[in-house]
Gaussian input, Z-matrix of N, CA and C with variables (Angstrom, degrees):
# hf/3-21g

backbone

0 1
 N
 C     1     B1
 C     2     B2     1     A1
 N     3     B3     2     A2     1     D1
 C     4     B4     3     A3     2     D2
 C     5     B5     4     A4     3     D3
 N     6     B6     5     A5     4     D4
 C     7     B7     6     A6     5     D5
 C     8     B8     7     A7     6     D6
 N     9     B9     8     A8     7     D7
 C    10    B10     9     A9     8     D8
 C    11    B11    10    A10     9     D9
 N    12    B12    11    A11    10    D10
 C    13    B13    12    A12    11    D11
 C    14    B14    13    A13    12    D12
 N    15    B15    14    A14    13    D13
 C    16    B16    15    A15    14    D14
 C    17    B17    16    A16    15    D15
 N    18    B18    17    A17    16    D16
 C    19    B19    18    A18    17    D17
 C    20    B20    19    A19    18    D18
 N    21    B21    20    A20    19    D19
 C    22    B22    21    A21    20    D20
 C    23    B23    22    A22    21    D21
 N    24    B24    23    A23    22    D22
 C    25    B25    24    A24    23    D23
 C    26    B26    25    A25    24    D24
 N    27    B27    26    A26    25    D25
 C    28    B28    27    A27    26    D26
 C    29    B29    28    A28    27    D27
 N    30    B30    29    A29    28    D28
 C    31    B31    30    A30    29    D29
 C    32    B32    31    A31    30    D30
 N    33    B33    32    A32    31    D31
 C    34    B34    33    A33    32    D32
 C    35    B35    34    A34    33    D33
 N    36    B36    35    A35    34    D34
 C    37    B37    36    A36    35    D35
 C    38    B38    37    A37    36    D36
 N    39    B39    38    A38    37    D37
 C    40    B40    39    A39    38    D38
 C    41    B41    40    A40    39    D39
 N    42    B42    41    A41    40    D40
 C    43    B43    42    A42    41    D41
 C    44    B44    43    A43    42    D42
 N    45    B45    44    A44    43    D43
 C    46    B46    45    A45    44    D44
 C    47    B47    46    A46    45    D45
 N    48    B48    47    A47    46    D46
 C    49    B49    48    A48    47    D47
 C    50    B50    49    A49    48    D48
 N    51    B51    50    A50    49    D49
 C    52    B52    51    A51    50    D50
 C    53    B53    52    A52    51    D51
 N    54    B54    53    A53    52    D52
 C    55    B55    54    A54    53    D53
 C    56    B56    55    A55    54    D54
 N    57    B57    56    A56    55    D55
 C    58    B58    57    A57    56    D56
 C    59    B59    58    A58    57    D57
 N    60    B60    59    A59    58    D58
 C    61    B61    60    A60    59    D59
 C    62    B62    61    A61    60    D60
 N    63    B63    62    A62    61    D61
 C    64    B64    63    A63    62    D62
 C    65    B65    64    A64    63    D63
 N    66    B66    65    A65    64    D64
 C    67    B67    66    A66    65    D65
 C    68    B68    67    A67    66    D66
 N    69    B69    68    A68    67    D67
 C    70    B70    69    A69    68    D68
 C    71    B71    70    A70    69    D69
 N    72    B72    71    A71    70    D70
 C    73    B73    72    A72    71    D71
 C    74    B74    73    A73    72    D72
 N    75    B75    74    A74    73    D73
 C    76    B76    75    A75    74    D74
 C    77    B77    76    A76    75    D75
 N    78    B78    77    A77    76    D76
 C    79    B79    78    A78    77    D77
 C    80    B80    79    A79    78    D78
 N    81    B81    80    A80    79    D79
 C    82    B82    81    A81    80    D80
 C    83    B83    82    A82    81    D81
 N    84    B84    83    A83    82    D82
 C    85    B85    84    A84    83    D83
 C    86    B86    85    A85    84    D84
 N    87    B87    86    A86    85    D85
 C    88    B88    87    A87    86    D86
 C    89    B89    88    A88    87    D87
 N    90    B90    89    A89    88    D88
 C    91    B91    90    A90    89    D89
 C    92    B92    91    A91    90    D90
 N    93    B93    92    A92    91    D91
 C    94    B94    93    A93    92    D92
 C    95    B95    94    A94    93    D93
 N    96    B96    95    A95    94    D94
 C    97    B97    96    A96    95    D95
 C    98    B98    97    A97    96    D96
 N    99    B99    98    A98    97    D97
 C   100   B100    99    A99    98    D98
 C   101   B101   100   A100    99    D99
 N   102   B102   101   A101   100   D100
 C   103   B103   102   A102   101   D101
 C   104   B104   103   A103   102   D102
 N   105   B105   104   A104   103   D103
 C   106   B106   105   A105   104   D104
 C   107   B107   106   A106   105   D105
 N   108   B108   107   A107   106   D106
 C   109   B109   108   A108   107   D107
 C   110   B110   109   A109   108   D108
 N   111   B111   110   A110   109   D109
 C   112   B112   111   A111   110   D110
 C   113   B113   112   A112   111   D111
 N   114   B114   113   A113   112   D112
 C   115   B115   114   A114   113   D113
 C   116   B116   115   A115   114   D114
 N   117   B117   116   A116   115   D115
 C   118   B118   117   A117   116   D116
 C   119   B119   118   A118   117   D117
 N   120   B120   119   A119   118   D118
 C   121   B121   120   A120   119   D119
 C   122   B122   121   A121   120   D120
 N   123   B123   122   A122   121   D121
 C   124   B124   123   A123   122   D122
 C   125   B125   124   A124   123   D123
 N   126   B126   125   A125   124   D124
 C   127   B127   126   A126   125   D125
 C   128   B128   127   A127   126   D126
 N   129   B129   128   A128   127   D127
 C   130   B130   129   A129   128   D128
 C   131   B131   130   A130   129   D129
 N   132   B132   131   A131   130   D130
 C   133   B133   132   A132   131   D131
 C   134   B134   133   A133   132   D132
 N   135   B135   134   A134   133   D133
 C   136   B136   135   A135   134   D134
 C   137   B137   136   A136   135   D135
 N   138   B138   137   A137   136   D136
 C   139   B139   138   A138   137   D137
 C   140   B140   139   A139   138   D138
 N   141   B141   140   A140   139   D139
 C   142   B142   141   A141   140   D140
 C   143   B143   142   A142   141   D141
 N   144   B144   143   A143   142   D142
 C   145   B145   144   A144   143   D143
 C   146   B146   145   A145   144   D144
 N   147   B147   146   A146   145   D145
 C   148   B148   147   A147   146   D146
 C   149   B149   148   A148   147   D147
 N   150   B150   149   A149   148   D148
 C   151   B151   150   A150   149   D149
 C   152   B152   151   A151   150   D150
 N   153   B153   152   A152   151   D151
 C   154   B154   153   A153   152   D152
 C   155   B155   154   A154   153   D153
 N   156   B156   155   A155   154   D154
 C   157   B157   156   A156   155   D155
 C   158   B158   157   A157   156   D156
 N   159   B159   158   A158   157   D157
 C   160   B160   159   A159   158   D158
 C   161   B161   160   A160   159   D159
 N   162   B162   161   A161   160   D160
 C   163   B163   162   A162   161   D161
 C   164   B164   163   A163   162   D162
 N   165   B165   164   A164   163   D163
 C   166   B166   165   A165   164   D164
 C   167   B167   166   A166   165   D165
 N   168   B168   167   A167   166   D166
 C   169   B169   168   A168   167   D167
 C   170   B170   169   A169   168   D168
 N   171   B171   170   A170   169   D169
 C   172   B172   171   A171   170   D170
 C   173   B173   172   A172   171   D171
 N   174   B174   173   A173   172   D172
 C   175   B175   174   A174   173   D173
 C   176   B176   175   A175   174   D174
 N   177   B177   176   A176   175   D175
 C   178   B178   177   A177   176   D176
 C   179   B179   178   A178   177   D177
 N   180   B180   179   A179   178   D178
 C   181   B181   180   A180   179   D179
 C   182   B182   181   A181   180   D180
 N   183   B183   182   A182   181   D181
 C   184   B184   183   A183   182   D182
 C   185   B185   184   A184   183   D183
 N   186   B186   185   A185   184   D184
 C   187   B187   186   A186   185   D185
 C   188   B188   187   A187   186   D186
 N   189   B189   188   A188   187   D187
 C   190   B190   189   A189   188   D188
 C   191   B191   190   A190   189   D189
 N   192   B192   191   A191   190   D190
 C   193   B193   192   A192   191   D191
 C   194   B194   193   A193   192   D192
 N   195   B195   194   A194   193   D193
 C   196   B196   195   A195   194   D194
 C   197   B197   196   A196   195   D195
 N   198   B198   197   A197   196   D196
 C   199   B199   198   A198   197   D197
 C   200   B200   199   A199   198   D198
 N   201   B201   200   A200   199   D199
 C   202   B202   201   A201   200   D200
 C   203   B203   202   A202   201   D201
 N   204   B204   203   A203   202   D202
 C   205   B205   204   A204   203   D203
 C   206   B206   205   A205   204   D204
 N   207   B207   206   A206   205   D205
 C   208   B208   207   A207   206   D206
 C   209   B209   208   A208   207   D207
 N   210   B210   209   A209   208   D208
 C   211   B211   210   A210   209   D209
 C   212   B212   211   A211   210   D210
 N   213   B213   212   A212   211   D211
 C   214   B214   213   A213   212   D212
 C   215   B215   214   A214   213   D213
 N   216   B216   215   A215   214   D214
 C   217   B217   216   A216   215   D215
 C   218   B218   217   A217   216   D216
 N   219   B219   218   A218   217   D217
 C   220   B220   219   A219   218   D218
 C   221   B221   220   A220   219   D219
 N   222   B222   221   A221   220   D220
 C   223   B223   222   A222   221   D221
 C   224   B224   223   A223   222   D222
 N   225   B225   224   A224   223   D223
 C   226   B226   225   A225   224   D224
 C   227   B227   226   A226   225   D225
 N   228   B228   227   A227   226   D226
 C   229   B229   228   A228   227   D227
 C   230   B230   229   A229   228   D228
 N   231   B231   230   A230   229   D229
 C   232   B232   231   A231   230   D230
 C   233   B233   232   A232   231   D231
 N   234   B234   233   A233   232   D232
 C   235   B235   234   A234   233   D233
 C   236   B236   235   A235   234   D234
 N   237   B237   236   A236   235   D235
 C   238   B238   237   A237   236   D236
 C   239   B239   238   A238   237   D237
 N   240   B240   239   A239   238   D238
 C   241   B241   240   A240   239   D239
 C   242   B242   241   A241   240   D240
 N   243   B243   242   A242   241   D241
 C   244   B244   243   A243   242   D242
 C   245   B245   244   A244   243   D243
 N   246   B246   245   A245   244   D244
 C   247   B247   246   A246   245   D245
 C   248   B248   247   A247   246   D246
 N   249   B249   248   A248   247   D247
 C   250   B250   249   A249   248   D248
 C   251   B251   250   A250   249   D249
 N   252   B252   251   A251   250   D250
 C   253   B253   252   A252   251   D251
 C   254   B254   253   A253   252   D252
 N   255   B255   254   A254   253   D253
 C   256   B256   255   A255   254   D254
 C   257   B257   256   A256   255   D255
 N   258   B258   257   A257   256   D256
 C   259   B259   258   A258   257   D257
 C   260   B260   259   A259   258   D258
 N   261   B261   260   A260   259   D259
 C   262   B262   261   A261   260   D260
 C   263   B263   262   A262   261   D261
 N   264   B264   263   A263   262   D262
 C   265   B265   264   A264   263   D263
 C   266   B266   265   A265   264   D264
 N   267   B267   266   A266   265   D265
 C   268   B268   267   A267   266   D266
 C   269   B269   268   A268   267   D267
 N   270   B270   269   A269   268   D268
 C   271   B271   270   A270   269   D269
 C   272   B272   271   A271   270   D270
 N   273   B273   272   A272   271   D271
 C   274   B274   273   A273   272   D272
 C   275   B275   274   A274   273   D273
 N   276   B276   275   A275   274   D274
 C   277   B277   276   A276   275   D275
 C   278   B278   277   A277   276   D276
 N   279   B279   278   A278   277   D277
 C   280   B280   279   A279   278   D278
 C   281   B281   280   A280   279   D279
 N   282   B282   281   A281   280   D280
 C   283   B283   282   A282   281   D281
 C   284   B284   283   A283   282   D282

   B1=1.4455
   B2=1.5251
   B3=1.3074
   B4=1.4563
   B5=1.5180
   B6=1.3144
   B7=1.4631
   B8=1.5142
   B9=1.3091
   B10=1.4570
   B11=1.5143
   B12=1.2912
   B13=1.4541
   B14=1.5282
   B15=1.3301
   B16=1.4524
   B17=1.5315
   B18=1.3143
   B19=1.4576
   B20=1.5168
   B21=1.3261
   B22=1.4566
   B23=1.5126
   B24=1.3028
   B25=1.4519
   B26=1.5179
   B27=1.2888
   B28=1.4483
   B29=1.5114
   B30=1.3008
   B31=1.4584
   B32=1.5220
   B33=1.3160
   B34=1.4675
   B35=1.5228
   B36=1.3131
   B37=1.4661
   B38=1.5171
   B39=1.3251
   B40=1.4574
   B41=1.5242
   B42=1.3064
   B43=1.4675
   B44=1.5126
   B45=1.3182
   B46=1.4641
   B47=1.5299
   B48=1.3094
   B49=1.4582
   B50=1.5230
   B51=1.3294
   B52=1.4620
   B53=1.5288
   B54=1.3183
   B55=1.4690
   B56=1.5273
   B57=1.2999
   B58=1.4709
   B59=1.5257
   B60=1.3132
   B61=1.4745
   B62=1.5234
   B63=1.3199
   B64=1.4680
   B65=1.5092
   B66=1.3213
   B67=1.4610
   B68=1.5262
   B69=1.3076
   B70=1.4655
   B71=1.5212
   B72=1.3125
   B73=1.4663
   B74=1.5156
   B75=1.3269
   B76=1.4569
   B77=1.5241
   B78=1.3184
   B79=1.4482
   B80=1.5128
   B81=1.3367
   B82=1.4599
   B83=1.5200
   B84=1.3223
   B85=1.4572
   B86=1.5332
   B87=1.3360
   B88=1.4751
   B89=1.5294
   B90=1.3219
   B91=1.4661
   B92=1.5258
   B93=1.3286
   B94=1.4612
   B95=1.5199
   B96=1.3363
   B97=1.4567
   B98=1.5212
   B99=1.3284
   B100=1.4569
   B101=1.5213
   B102=1.3214
   B103=1.4625
   B104=1.5311
   B105=1.3253
   B106=1.4620
   B107=1.5186
   B108=1.3155
   B109=1.4594
   B110=1.5177
   B111=1.3059
   B112=1.4564
   B113=1.5294
   B114=1.3044
   B115=1.4645
   B116=1.5172
   B117=1.3042
   B118=1.4662
   B119=1.5315
   B120=1.3331
   B121=1.4544
   B122=1.5276
   B123=1.3319
   B124=1.4632
   B125=1.5274
   B126=1.3161
   B127=1.4637
   B128=1.5268
   B129=1.3154
   B130=1.4658
   B131=1.5217
   B132=1.3209
   B133=1.4599
   B134=1.5255
   B135=1.3273
   B136=1.4589
   B137=1.5148
   B138=1.3367
   B139=1.4607
   B140=1.5300
   B141=1.3175
   B142=1.4593
   B143=1.5327
   B144=1.3313
   B145=1.4630
   B146=1.5248
   B147=1.3173
   B148=1.4596
   B149=1.5134
   B150=1.3044
   B151=1.4603
   B152=1.5202
   B153=1.3173
   B154=1.4708
   B155=1.5244
   B156=1.3124
   B157=1.4621
   B158=1.5219
   B159=1.3070
   B160=1.4680
   B161=1.5193
   B162=1.3083
   B163=1.4600
   B164=1.5211
   B165=1.3070
   B166=1.4644
   B167=1.5245
   B168=1.3221
   B169=1.4659
   B170=1.5270
   B171=1.3367
   B172=1.4650
   B173=1.5296
   B174=1.3466
   B175=1.4542
   B176=1.5190
   B177=1.3357
   B178=1.4603
   B179=1.5267
   B180=1.3022
   B181=1.4617
   B182=1.5280
   B183=1.3312
   B184=1.4577
   B185=1.5271
   B186=1.3112
   B187=1.4617
   B188=1.5245
   B189=1.3177
   B190=1.4597
   B191=1.5255
   B192=1.3225
   B193=1.4663
   B194=1.5248
   B195=1.3051
   B196=1.4668
   B197=1.5171
   B198=1.3113
   B199=1.4620
   B200=1.5310
   B201=1.3162
   B202=1.4595
   B203=1.5224
   B204=1.3060
   B205=1.4597
   B206=1.5252
   B207=1.3164
   B208=1.4651
   B209=1.5172
   B210=1.3321
   B211=1.4653
   B212=1.5192
   B213=1.3190
   B214=1.4624
   B215=1.5168
   B216=1.3486
   B217=1.4597
   B218=1.5264
   B219=1.3415
   B220=1.4607
   B221=1.5305
   B222=1.3202
   B223=1.4583
   B224=1.5154
   B225=1.3152
   B226=1.4688
   B227=1.5218
   B228=1.3198
   B229=1.4686
   B230=1.5289
   B231=1.3092
   B232=1.4660
   B233=1.5253
   B234=1.3174
   B235=1.4692
   B236=1.5279
   B237=1.3213
   B238=1.4729
   B239=1.5260
   B240=1.3232
   B241=1.4671
   B242=1.5242
   B243=1.3247
   B244=1.4638
   B245=1.5265
   B246=1.3276
   B247=1.4582
   B248=1.5293
   B249=1.3375
   B250=1.4703
   B251=1.5356
   B252=1.3206
   B253=1.4695
   B254=1.5262
   B255=1.3207
   B256=1.4615
   B257=1.5273
   B258=1.3223
   B259=1.4651
   B260=1.5257
   B261=1.3250
   B262=1.4709
   B263=1.5205
   B264=1.3209
   B265=1.4731
   B266=1.5230
   B267=1.3096
   B268=1.4658
   B269=1.5155
   B270=1.3260
   B271=1.4617
   B272=1.5322
   B273=1.3267
   B274=1.4605
   B275=1.5145
   B276=1.3235
   B277=1.4542
   B278=1.5093
   B279=1.3183
   B280=1.4669
   B281=1.5031
   B282=1.3417
   B283=1.4642
   B284=1.5025
   A1=108.88
   A2=116.97
   A3=119.40
   A4=110.41
   A5=115.71
   A6=121.57
   A7=107.80
   A8=115.64
   A9=121.10
   A10=108.74
   A11=117.01
   A12=121.98
   A13=111.45
   A14=117.81
   A15=120.26
   A16=113.97
   A17=118.81
   A18=121.03
   A19=108.32
   A20=115.32
   A21=121.03
   A22=108.12
   A23=116.75
   A24=120.79
   A25=110.42
   A26=115.97
   A27=123.19
   A28=107.63
   A29=117.10
   A30=119.09
   A31=111.83
   A32=118.56
   A33=120.66
   A34=112.49
   A35=118.00
   A36=120.44
   A37=110.47
   A38=114.85
   A39=121.00
   A40=107.63
   A41=117.44
   A42=121.38
   A43=108.57
   A44=115.30
   A45=120.85
   A46=107.75
   A47=115.86
   A48=121.62
   A49=112.54
   A50=118.28
   A51=120.61
   A52=111.95
   A53=117.80
   A54=121.63
   A55=109.47
   A56=116.90
   A57=120.40
   A58=112.54
   A59=118.34
   A60=122.19
   A61=112.89
   A62=118.08
   A63=121.61
   A64=111.87
   A65=118.69
   A66=126.19
   A67=109.51
   A68=116.86
   A69=120.83
   A70=112.81
   A71=118.09
   A72=122.85
   A73=108.05
   A74=117.01
   A75=120.91
   A76=109.70
   A77=116.51
   A78=121.14
   A79=115.33
   A80=117.94
   A81=121.25
   A82=107.54
   A83=116.13
   A84=121.04
   A85=108.17
   A86=118.64
   A87=120.76
   A88=113.97
   A89=118.07
   A90=120.48
   A91=112.01
   A92=116.99
   A93=121.53
   A94=111.45
   A95=117.57
   A96=121.10
   A97=110.52
   A98=116.39
   A99=122.27
   A100=109.69
   A101=116.57
   A102=122.97
   A103=112.62
   A104=117.20
   A105=120.86
   A106=112.21
   A107=117.07
   A108=120.84
   A109=110.28
   A110=115.94
   A111=121.91
   A112=109.68
   A113=116.56
   A114=121.72
   A115=105.90
   A116=116.88
   A117=122.75
   A118=112.58
   A119=117.37
   A120=120.09
   A121=112.31
   A122=117.57
   A123=121.14
   A124=112.47
   A125=117.26
   A126=122.39
   A127=111.67
   A128=116.51
   A129=121.37
   A130=113.29
   A131=118.05
   A132=120.50
   A133=112.05
   A134=116.66
   A135=120.29
   A136=110.99
   A137=118.04
   A138=121.24
   A139=113.81
   A140=118.24
   A141=121.51
   A142=113.08
   A143=118.08
   A144=120.47
   A145=111.76
   A146=117.39
   A147=120.88
   A148=114.71
   A149=117.73
   A150=120.85
   A151=112.80
   A152=114.96
   A153=122.05
   A154=107.66
   A155=116.64
   A156=121.21
   A157=109.44
   A158=114.46
   A159=121.81
   A160=106.31
   A161=116.19
   A162=120.65
   A163=107.58
   A164=116.07
   A165=120.41
   A166=108.52
   A167=116.74
   A168=121.51
   A169=111.33
   A170=116.05
   A171=120.85
   A172=112.14
   A173=117.44
   A174=121.02
   A175=114.91
   A176=117.01
   A177=121.53
   A178=109.13
   A179=115.72
   A180=121.65
   A181=109.29
   A182=116.62
   A183=123.09
   A184=108.31
   A185=116.56
   A186=122.46
   A187=112.97
   A188=118.22
   A189=120.47
   A190=113.04
   A191=119.12
   A192=121.41
   A193=112.27
   A194=117.89
   A195=121.90
   A196=110.90
   A197=116.52
   A198=121.50
   A199=111.10
   A200=117.28
   A201=123.04
   A202=114.31
   A203=117.96
   A204=121.07
   A205=113.33
   A206=117.65
   A207=120.66
   A208=114.80
   A209=118.25
   A210=120.79
   A211=109.72
   A212=116.12
   A213=120.72
   A214=112.25
   A215=116.29
   A216=119.71
   A217=113.08
   A218=118.12
   A219=121.68
   A220=112.44
   A221=117.45
   A222=122.07
   A223=113.11
   A224=117.46
   A225=120.82
   A226=110.49
   A227=117.21
   A228=120.84
   A229=110.69
   A230=116.74
   A231=121.45
   A232=110.42
   A233=117.42
   A234=120.75
   A235=109.93
   A236=117.05
   A237=119.20
   A238=110.90
   A239=117.62
   A240=121.51
   A241=111.66
   A242=116.41
   A243=121.61
   A244=113.16
   A245=117.76
   A246=120.23
   A247=113.89
   A248=120.41
   A249=118.81
   A250=112.92
   A251=117.33
   A252=120.64
   A253=110.58
   A254=117.38
   A255=121.11
   A256=110.75
   A257=116.74
   A258=120.45
   A259=110.60
   A260=117.50
   A261=120.54
   A262=110.64
   A263=116.36
   A264=120.06
   A265=110.44
   A266=116.19
   A267=119.93
   A268=111.72
   A269=116.72
   A270=120.90
   A271=112.45
   A272=115.95
   A273=120.10
   A274=113.78
   A275=118.02
   A276=121.82
   A277=111.08
   A278=115.52
   A279=119.96
   A280=108.51
   A281=116.31
   A282=119.56
   A283=111.24
   D1=125.40
   D2=-179.95
   D3=-93.91
   D4=141.13
   D5=178.01
   D6=-110.09
   D7=136.94
   D8=178.10
   D9=-95.13
   D10=144.75
   D11=-177.89
   D12=-58.44
   D13=-33.85
   D14=-175.89
   D15=-77.62
   D16=-6.80
   D17=176.13
   D18=-88.45
   D19=120.86
   D20=177.26
   D21=-113.49
   D22=135.85
   D23=-179.33
   D24=-121.51
   D25=142.26
   D26=175.75
   D27=-161.37
   D28=178.53
   D29=-176.87
   D30=-68.63
   D31=-30.99
   D32=179.73
   D33=-124.62
   D34=12.49
   D35=-178.64
   D36=-140.48
   D37=131.69
   D38=176.12
   D39=-148.88
   D40=123.87
   D41=177.86
   D42=-124.54
   D43=128.68
   D44=176.20
   D45=-118.77
   D46=85.70
   D47=-178.16
   D48=-69.01
   D49=-11.07
   D50=178.85
   D51=-91.44
   D52=-2.14
   D53=177.54
   D54=-63.57
   D55=139.90
   D56=-179.01
   D57=-65.65
   D58=-17.10
   D59=179.69
   D60=-100.35
   D61=-1.39
   D62=-174.74
   D63=-75.22
   D64=134.60
   D65=-15.91
   D66=-81.23
   D67=139.69
   D68=-174.80
   D69=-84.45
   D70=-11.39
   D71=177.06
   D72=-129.83
   D73=138.12
   D74=178.34
   D75=-86.37
   D76=156.16
   D77=174.70
   D78=101.46
   D79=6.62
   D80=176.76
   D81=-124.87
   D82=133.76
   D83=176.12
   D84=-55.55
   D85=125.27
   D86=-178.29
   D87=-53.93
   D88=-28.34
   D89=178.98
   D90=-76.55
   D91=-17.62
   D92=178.70
   D93=-106.74
   D94=-1.09
   D95=-175.53
   D96=-69.85
   D97=123.95
   D98=-177.39
   D99=-104.50
   D100=120.52
   D101=179.58
   D102=-93.12
   D103=3.56
   D104=-175.75
   D105=-52.17
   D106=-40.87
   D107=-179.37
   D108=-105.78
   D109=57.11
   D110=179.28
   D111=-55.02
   D112=-42.41
   D113=173.21
   D114=-106.23
   D115=114.06
   D116=-170.39
   D117=-65.03
   D118=120.57
   D119=176.95
   D120=-71.88
   D121=-13.59
   D122=-179.42
   D123=-91.48
   D124=-5.72
   D125=-176.74
   D126=-51.93
   D127=-43.22
   D128=-176.10
   D129=-67.99
   D130=-13.36
   D131=178.31
   D132=-76.49
   D133=-6.14
   D134=179.45
   D135=59.32
   D136=-134.61
   D137=-178.69
   D138=-62.37
   D139=-21.14
   D140=-178.44
   D141=-78.43
   D142=-0.82
   D143=-178.41
   D144=-67.30
   D145=-27.32
   D146=179.00
   D147=84.78
   D148=3.91
   D149=-178.15
   D150=-93.59
   D151=171.84
   D152=177.70
   D153=-88.36
   D154=101.24
   D155=-177.49
   D156=-138.20
   D157=167.30
   D158=173.33
   D159=-135.50
   D160=171.98
   D161=172.31
   D162=-111.79
   D163=137.91
   D164=177.28
   D165=-73.65
   D166=170.39
   D167=176.93
   D168=-59.19
   D169=-25.52
   D170=179.24
   D171=-85.82
   D172=2.13
   D173=178.11
   D174=83.01
   D175=15.73
   D176=-179.80
   D177=-95.05
   D178=134.46
   D179=-179.93
   D180=-68.99
   D181=124.80
   D182=-179.95
   D183=-110.35
   D184=109.56
   D185=-176.33
   D186=-101.27
   D187=14.43
   D188=-173.95
   D189=-64.64
   D190=-18.31
   D191=177.65
   D192=-92.82
   D193=-2.68
   D194=-176.46
   D195=-91.04
   D196=131.18
   D197=177.30
   D198=-120.67
   D199=8.76
   D200=-174.60
   D201=-49.66
   D202=-45.76
   D203=-175.19
   D204=-92.52
   D205=1.80
   D206=-172.22
   D207=-110.46
   D208=3.98
   D209=178.93
   D210=-96.39
   D211=102.73
   D212=178.74
   D213=55.13
   D214=-130.42
   D215=-178.70
   D216=-102.50
   D217=13.98
   D218=179.46
   D219=-60.12
   D220=-34.45
   D221=-177.01
   D222=-58.05
   D223=-42.59
   D224=-179.25
   D225=-62.81
   D226=-38.82
   D227=178.64
   D228=-65.97
   D229=-42.25
   D230=-179.80
   D231=-64.63
   D232=-43.76
   D233=-179.96
   D234=-64.10
   D235=-40.25
   D236=177.09
   D237=-60.70
   D238=-42.01
   D239=178.92
   D240=-63.01
   D241=-36.86
   D242=-176.75
   D243=-89.87
   D244=-0.58
   D245=-175.23
   D246=-55.97
   D247=-42.43
   D248=179.23
   D249=-57.97
   D250=-41.62
   D251=178.80
   D252=-67.38
   D253=-38.68
   D254=178.36
   D255=-66.95
   D256=-38.51
   D257=179.20
   D258=-64.21
   D259=-39.11
   D260=177.50
   D261=-62.40
   D262=-42.36
   D263=177.84
   D264=-62.43
   D265=-42.00
   D266=-178.52
   D267=-64.59
   D268=-30.37
   D269=178.99
   D270=-88.26
   D271=-3.96
   D272=177.63
   D273=82.30
   D274=19.25
   D275=178.38
   D276=-96.37
   D277=152.08
   D278=175.08
   D279=-77.10
   D280=150.61
   D281=179.55
   D282=-84.63

């Protein structure tokens, strides 16, 4: 397995600068861009996620303007704060 110099790994930080979509959100310094939450764990919270999103005409949540989870290690802190709400969703309970 080859490792690229631009990939940094840590417990709360992962950047894959060789990804064809990198950076997938504008407004974050590429050296601080965190890919750890490539698929947003807060997506299922809908409007309660706290991010900058819109809904498409088809009713699909579009998070392409959101950088909340991609600035350094801030994302891990946010997910920890939202974990109780995510756990309720995972168990099928209303919040």
